[in-house]
C-alpha positions in Angstrom: 5.8 2.4 -2.1 2.6 0.5 -3.1 2.6 -2.7 -1.2 0.6 -5.7 -2.4 -2.5 -6.8 -1.2 -2.9 -3.7 0.5 -5.0 -0.8 -0.2 -2.6 2.2 -0.6 -2.3 6.1 -1.8 0.6 7.2 -3.4 1.2 10.4 -2.6 3.3 12.6 -5.2 4.7 15.7 -4.5 5.4 18.6 -7.1 7.8 21.8 -7.6 5.4 23.5 -9.4 2.0 25.2 -8.3 -0.6 23.2 -9.1 -2.9 26.0 -9.4 -1.2 26.5 -12.8 -1.7 23.3 -14.2 -4.3 22.7 -16.0 -4.5 18.3 -15.4 -1.1 15.9 -15.0 -1.8 12.2 -16.4 0.1 9.5 -14.4 1.0 5.9 -16.2 2.5 3.2 -14.1 4.4 0.5 -16.3 6.0 -2.2 -15.2 9.4 -1.9 -17.4 11.0 1.7 -18.8 10.6 1.1 -22.4 8.8 2.8 -25.0 5.6 1.4 -25.5 5.5 -0.5 -22.6 1.6 -1.7 -21.2 0.0 0.5 -19.3 -0.9 -1.3 -16.0 -2.2 1.7 -14.3 -3.0 5.1 -15.0 -4.5 8.0 -13.2 -5.8 11.6 -14.0 -6.1 14.5 -12.1 -8.1 17.7 -13.5 -7.3 21.1 -11.6 -11.0 21.8 -10.4 -12.7 18.7 -12.2 -14.8 16.3 -10.3 -14.2 13.1 -12.4 -10.7 12.5 -12.0 -8.9 9.4 -10.7 -6.5 11.3 -8.3 -6.7 14.0 -5.7 -5.1 16.9 -4.6 -4.4 17.8 -1.5 -6.2 21.0 -0.3 -3.9 23.6 0.0 -0.5 21.7 -1.1 1.0 20.5 -4.3 0.6 16.8 -3.9 -1.5 14.5 -5.2 -2.9 11.5 -3.9 -3.3 8.4 -6.2 -5.3 5.7 -4.7 -4.5 1.7 -5.6 -6.5 -1.2 -5.1 -5.7 -4.3 -3.6 -6.6 -5.4 -7.5 -4.2 -2.8 -8.8 -1.1 -3.9 -6.4 -1.2 -7.4 -8.0 -0.9 -5.6 -11.7 3.0 -5.6 -10.4 5.6 -8.1 -10.0 6.3 -8.4 -6.6 9.5 -7.1 -5.2 10.1 -5.6 -8.5 11.1 -2.3 -10.2 8.0 -0.4 -12.2 8.1 3.1 -13.6 5.7 6.2 -13.1 5.6 8.8 -16.1 3.9 12.0 -16.1 2.3 14.3 -18.6 1.4 18.0 -17.1 -0.7 20.1 -19.1 -0.1 24.1 -18.3 -3.4 26.1 -18.1 -3.1 28.2 -21.0 -0.2 26.9 -22.5 1.0 24.6 -25.2 4.2 24.4 -22.9 4.0 20.3 -21.4 7.1 20.4 -18.7 9.7 17.7 -19.2 9.0 15.3 -16.3 11.3 12.4 -15.3 10.4 8.8 -15.1 10.2 7.5 -11.7 11.5 4.2 -10.4 9.2 2.8 -8.0 9.5 -0.8 -6.0 6.2 -3.0 -5.5 6.7 -4.5 -1.6 5.8 -8.1 -1.0 3.0 -9.2 1.2 2.7 -12.5 2.8 -0.4 -13.1 1.4 -1.7 -14.6 -1.6 -4.0 -13.3 -4.4 -6.3 -15.7 -4.1 -6.6 -15.0 -0.3 -7.4 -11.1 -0.8 -9.3 -10.8 -4.3 -12.5 -13.1 -5.0 -12.9 -14.9 -8.2 -14.5 -11.8 -9.9 -12.6 -9.4 -8.6 -9.5 -10.9 -10.1 -11.2 -11.1 -13.7 -11.8 -7.7 -13.4 -8.2 -6.6 -12.4 -6.7 -9.1 -15.2 -9.3 -7.7 -17.5 -8.7 -3.8 -16.9 
């Protein structure tokens, strides 16, 4: 689980052979509701260089980096949710995936102690 005020990597394991997947889009929201605002997203593209998530070489695991700023987009000590959209190579079939419940671990550090004013403005804008 991510922890506020720290740079993290969220590892996501798949039962599917990722060599058969074209891309995976990850969407993170505070609420498990349709049309909940996306607070963070990540994209892994098979064989692509322009991705915000990385596959662990030789494994069916995708690592999603979390910046300190990302962690403060979510409420501390609260649940948040990850949904995935998977595109299979050469197929219009998109596997059904569950929405995963996660938890944002708190920190004793305040946001102002770890993010400069400029970084805080960027985090709240984006």
